[in-house]
N, C-alpha and C positions, 0 to 999 in steps of 0.2 A: 708134617706137611700140611695137614688140615689146619693147624694153627696159623701157618704162614699165609695160607689162602684167606683165612678169616681176617687177619690183620690187614692184608692188602685190600680186601673188599671194604673193610671199615675205613681205611685211609681214602679210598676212592669215593666212598659215600660222603666223607667229610669234605673232600675237595669239591665234589659236586654241589654239596650244600652251600659252600662258600661262594662258588660261582653263581648259583641261583640267588643267593643273598645280594651279591654285587649287582646282578641284573635287576633285581627288585629295587635296590637303592637307586641305580641309574635310571630305571623306568620312572621311579617316583620323582627324581630330580627333573627328568625331562618333562613330566606332566606338570610339575610346579612351574618350570620355565615357560611351558606352553601357555598355562593359565595367566602367568605374569605378562607375557607378550600380548595376549589377547586383551587383557585389562588395559595395558598401555595404549593399545590400538584404539580401544573404546574412548579412553580419556582424550587421546589426540584427535579423534573424530569429533568429539564434543567441542573441544577448544578450536578445532579447525572450522567448525560451523560458526562459532562466535567470531573468529578472526575474519572469515569471509563476509559475514553479514554484519556490517558495521552498525546499521540502525538497530538491529536486534540487540547487539551488545550494549549500545548506549542506552536503549530503553530499559534493558534488564538492570544495568548499573543504577540508573536514575530511580527505578522502582525500589531497589534494595536500599539505597541511601535515604530516600524519602521515608521509608518505613522506620528508619531510626528516629525520625522526628515526630511521626504520627502513625498510629496503627492503621493499617488498611481496612476498608469496609467493603463488603460485597456489593453495596449499592453504587460504588464507584464504577463498576463494570457495566457498560452499555451492551446488554445482551442482544438487543435488537440489531445493533451495528454488527456484532460478531456473527450472529445467525444469518443476517442478510449477506455478509461477506462470504460465508461458507456456501450459502445457496448459489450466489453468483459464480463463485469459483467452480462449483460443481457443474452448473449448466454450461458455462463457457468451455470448460474442459471436455464436456460431452460433445459440444458442437465442433470443437477442435478435432476430437477423435473421429468424428463422422465426416471430416474433411469439409465441413460447411464453411469454416473460416478460410480454408484454402480456396474454396470456390469464390468467396467474396473477394479475396485478395487478387485472384486472377482477373476477376471482373474489373476491379479498380485499375490494375496494371494494363489491361487491354484498352482503357480509355486514355492512358497517359503515354507521353513520348519521352519523358525524363523523370529522374528521381525527385526533382524539385516539385513538379506538379503532383506527384504521388503524396509527398509530404503535405502539400497545401490541402489536398482533399481530406487527409487523415486529421489534420489540425482543425479544419472546419467542422468535420464530423464530431470531434470532441467538444468543440466550442458550442455548437448549437444543440446537440443532444443533451449536454449537461444541464441546460436550462429546464429540461422536462424530466429527465430520469436521474438527476443528481450527478455531481462530478465523480463520485466513486464508481457508479455504474458505467458512466461513459468511459472511464479509464480501464476498468477491468474488462470491458468489452473490446475496445479498440487498440489497446497496447499489445495484447496477444496477436491481433491481426497485423499490427505493424511489424512485430517480430517475425511473423511468417513471411511477410513481403520482403523483409530484410534478407531472409535466408534465400528466397527465390532469386532476387536480383544481386545477391552476394555483395551487399553494401551495408556498412554500419549505419543504423538510423538512430543513433544515440541522441543527436541533437533534435531529431524529429519527435522522439518520445518525450524529451524535456519540454519542447514547445507544446506538445499535446497536453501535458500536465498543466502548464500555464494556461492554455486555452480552456481546459475544463474548469480550472479554479476561477478564471475571470468570467467565462460564459455563464457559469452556474450562479453568479452573483446577481444576474438580472431578474430572476424570479424568486418568489418566496419558497418554492419547493426545490429550488436548484441545489441548495446545500442546507445542512442542519442549523447553522447559525442564523441564516436568513429566516427560516421557518420559526425559530425561537423568537427572534426580534419582532417579526411581523405579528405574531400572536400575543407576545408579552406586552407590547406597547399599543396594540390595536390599531395598526397603521392602515390607512386607506391605500388601495392598490396604486392609484395615480401618484400619490405622494412617494410611495416606495420606488416606482419606476423612474420618476423624475430625479430622485436623489442619486440613484445608482447608474443611470444611463450613461453619463459621461465616462465612467470607469470602463464600461463595456465597449463603448465606441473607441476610446483611446487604446484599449487593450487589443482589439482586432486590427487596428491600424499598425500597432507595434509588432504584432504577430506576423502580419503581412510583410513588413519591412525585414524582420528577422528571417523569415522563410526565403526571401529573395537573396539573402546572403549565404544561404546553404550551398554547398557544392552540388552541382548538377551533373548527373550521369545519364547519358543517352541510353534509352532502353531499346536495344536491338536484338532481343532474344526471342526465340520461338517459345511461346508460352505453352506449357503442357495442358492437356485436357484433364480436368478434374471432375470426377463423378462422385456424387454423394453416396457413401457406403450403404446407408439404409434410410430411405426417404421417410418411412413411417416413423422411425425413431427420431429423425431430425424434426419432424412435425411435432411429436410429443414434447421434445426438449424446447422447441420454439414456443409452444403454448406455455410450458413451464416458465420460460423466461418472462413471458407476459405476466404470469401469476406472481412471480418474485418481484417484478417491477411494481405491480399493484400493491404488494405488501410493503414495499419501501415507501411508497407514497401515502400509506395509511389506509388504503381502500380495503385491504384484506389483512388479517392477522398474520404477523411474521411467523408465529408459531405454527399456524396451519400451513403456511408456505414451506416451512422447514420439514414438516411431516410428509407433505406431498413430494418434496424434492428427494428426501431420504428414501421414501418408498419407491419412487421412480428409479432411483439409482440401484436399489436392491433388486428390482425386477428386471431392468434392462441391461445394466452393466455394473455389477458390484465392485469391480476392479477400479472404478473411478474414484472410490473413496480413499484409495491408497495414493492417488495422484494429486490430492489437494495440498496446497502450501500451508500446512498447519503452523509453520514458523511465523507466517504473517499474522495469524490469529493470536499467537503468543506475544508478538510485538505489540499489537493493539492492547492486549490485556495489561502489559507492562506500562504502556503509556497512560491507560486509564487509572492505574494505581498511583503512578507518579503525579498525574494531574489532580486527582482527588486528594492526595495527601498534602500537596502544596497549597491547594485552595482552602484547606482547613486550618492552616497555620495562623495563629493569632497575630503574629508580626505582619503577615501579609494583609490581613484585614485592617489593622491599625494604620499601616502605611497608606492603604487605599482610601480610608476615611479622611485622612489628613491632606492628601495630595490630589484626589480626584474631585475637584470642586468646579472646574470650568470645562466647557465643551472642548477647548483646545487640549487640555490635559487628558480628557477621555479619548480624543482622536489619536494622539500619539501613544498613550498608554495601551490602547487596544492593538495598535500595530506592534509595539515592542513586546507586549505580553503574549501575543500570538506566536512570536518567534520562539518562545520558551515552552509554552504549554499547549500550543495550537489554538486556532481561532474559535472553535466551538466552545470549549470551557472558558476562554477569555471573554466571549460574549455573555455567557451566563454569569460569570463572576462580576464583570463590570456593570452589568445592568442593575445591580443592587445599589450602585452609587451614582446613577445618573438618570435624569428624566429626559435628557436630550438624545433621542434615538438616531438622529442623522449622523453625527460624528462617530457613534458607535457602529452603525451599520456599515459606513464606508471604511472605518478603521479596521474592523475584523475581516472584511473582504480584501482590503489591501494587504492585511496581515497574513493572508493565506499564501502570499508570495514571500520569498526570503529563505528561511531554513527549511530543511527537509521535513521537519516536524510541524511547521507552521500550519500546514493543512495535512491531515492524515491521509487525504487522497493522494498526496505526493509520495507517501510511503508505499502505497500500492504500486505505483509506476516503477519506483526504484526496485522493489522486491521482485516484480515480474521481470525486469530487465536483468538483474544480476543472477537470477535463477537460470537464465539462458546464457549469460555472458559474465560469469563471476569475476574474471580477471580485470574487467573494466569498471569495477565498483568505485574506485578512487577517482578515476577520470570522470565518471558520471557525476559524482558529488561536487567535484570542482567546477565542471561546466554548468551544472544545475545551479550552484550558488552564484556563479557569474551572471547567468541569464536572469535569475530571480531577483537578486539584489539590485541589478541595474534597472530593471523594470519597476521594482518597488520604489527606488529612490526618485525616479522620474515621475511616476504617477502620484506619489506622496506630495511632491512639490506642487504639481499642477492642481491637485485636489485641495491642498492647504490654502492656496491663494484664491481658488474658486469659492470655497466655502467661507473664507474670510470676507470675500466680496459680497456674498449672499447673507452675511451676518449669522451663519450657522456656528462660527467659531469666535 
């Protein structure tokens, strides 16, 4: 009897052990499957970002391919631009969180009766402010404001943002400090201010006329809504961030060190609202790094230098080469590269500023607008690029023809 009880107990123990073993195996398989699914999700997320962000994908591919022909150098990366972009994104995000941009948006809307007049104000703000605070700063300030207005009036302002980008690129061409290529050419060739303004003035005048005509063609929606009252969350913080915006602008213009501005901006964020650091568009900074690597690698290729030395001998070739090259590597590096082969600054100055129109990478300021827009409305990225290309290449073709015959008449070409 005792033996039978013993064998039954032993059999039960073996069955229990088998069941536990199967449970362990099943649990292990489930854990493996869970880990696999999570890894797949991470990969899909990464590729999803690349699929949604076309400019990031293109810049990354260009950087990788260019590295096959020439090893990258740390000196390619313009840290002042990257740090300044970070500073600006931080302060604009802070002002947005404090509802200061909403307050500004409501103020603009209260003065307007239709969406077309709102667009006109925003385009003019970008056009004139870019002359003094650079095209990058103008766009990173007013595009978020445009997106807020778009949300309030429940109307897509895709065309307005594109025209703002064109306005900032054209408006910034009037002054030496308006954009980096102007500052470089102005100092490199030692140009007198009056010569600079007279050479580029026609572009600015024609540009604002075209922008006015294009704005008139935009759909107009009557604004018959009751505007909400917006109160600034914390006026003391808003004042601090406003002062910081001035400090960052001064660092961009070279009055203060951009490194000092970065330390102040970072310290302010840590003290007032450290969560802001999580809300920065770091993918935009990565996009710029990729473009810097691509541009640097291409500029170092011997075949490019050989071709330039043999073909860039006349002012006309400089004029058209600066426009075409800007489409591929953007207008700032195009200006730096072509300056090595020409003593004629007029066709180069006009060419690289005209060259800021065209492709999305022709002016890196255009990348800023695009990134800000698709972050809010990612499903319209293709539509944005199509309409951006239509507007930009149309204006580029027209202004290039006008300037070519004008400069030919003045014997600059």
